[in-house]
C-alpha positions in Angstrom: 67.0 42.6 -140.4 64.9 39.5 -140.0 61.2 39.9 -141.2 59.0 38.0 -139.0 56.3 37.7 -141.5 58.6 35.7 -144.1 59.9 32.8 -142.1 60.4 29.8 -144.1 61.7 26.4 -142.5 62.8 23.4 -144.3 64.4 20.0 -143.4 65.3 16.6 -144.8 64.1 13.4 -143.6 64.0 13.6 -139.8 64.6 17.5 -140.3 61.5 17.8 -142.5 59.4 16.0 -140.0 60.8 18.6 -137.3 60.0 21.4 -139.7 56.3 20.2 -140.0 56.2 20.0 -136.3 57.6 23.5 -135.8 55.4 25.1 -138.4 52.3 23.6 -137.1 52.8 24.4 -133.4 50.3 27.1 -132.1 51.7 30.4 -130.6 50.6 29.0 -127.2 53.3 26.5 -127.4 55.8 29.0 -126.6 58.4 28.3 -129.2 59.4 31.8 -129.8 59.8 32.6 -126.0 63.7 33.2 -126.3 63.5 35.2 -129.6 64.2 38.8 -129.1 61.5 41.3 -129.8 57.9 41.6 -129.4 56.8 40.5 -132.9 54.6 37.4 -133.1 56.5 34.7 -135.3 54.6 32.9 -137.7 55.8 30.4 -140.3 55.2 31.6 -143.9 56.2 28.3 -145.6 57.4 24.9 -144.7 59.5 22.5 -147.0 59.5 19.0 -146.0 62.1 17.0 -148.1 61.2 13.3 -147.7 60.2 13.7 -144.0 57.6 11.4 -142.6 53.9 12.7 -142.4 52.0 9.7 -141.2 53.5 8.6 -137.9 50.6 6.3 -137.0 50.9 4.7 -140.4 54.6 4.1 -139.9 54.1 2.7 -136.3 51.5 0.1 -137.7 53.7 -0.9 -140.4 56.7 -1.7 -138.0 54.2 -3.5 -135.6 53.0 -5.7 -138.4 56.4 -6.7 -139.5 57.4 -7.9 -135.9 54.7 -10.4 -135.7 
């Protein structure tokens, strides 16, 4: 049985970024609409292994290199 109060998500690189995105989504985003049951799913922990955390900083550095 899955305990919905102990969900941990993890990912490496792009998967880490997706883990952060998934873990930070509000319930109103409807991520769990296809999950069976009536329990509200909440992420207990997020493990991000080298995923990007500052997309705006990444975009800025790429834009500067193209000049």
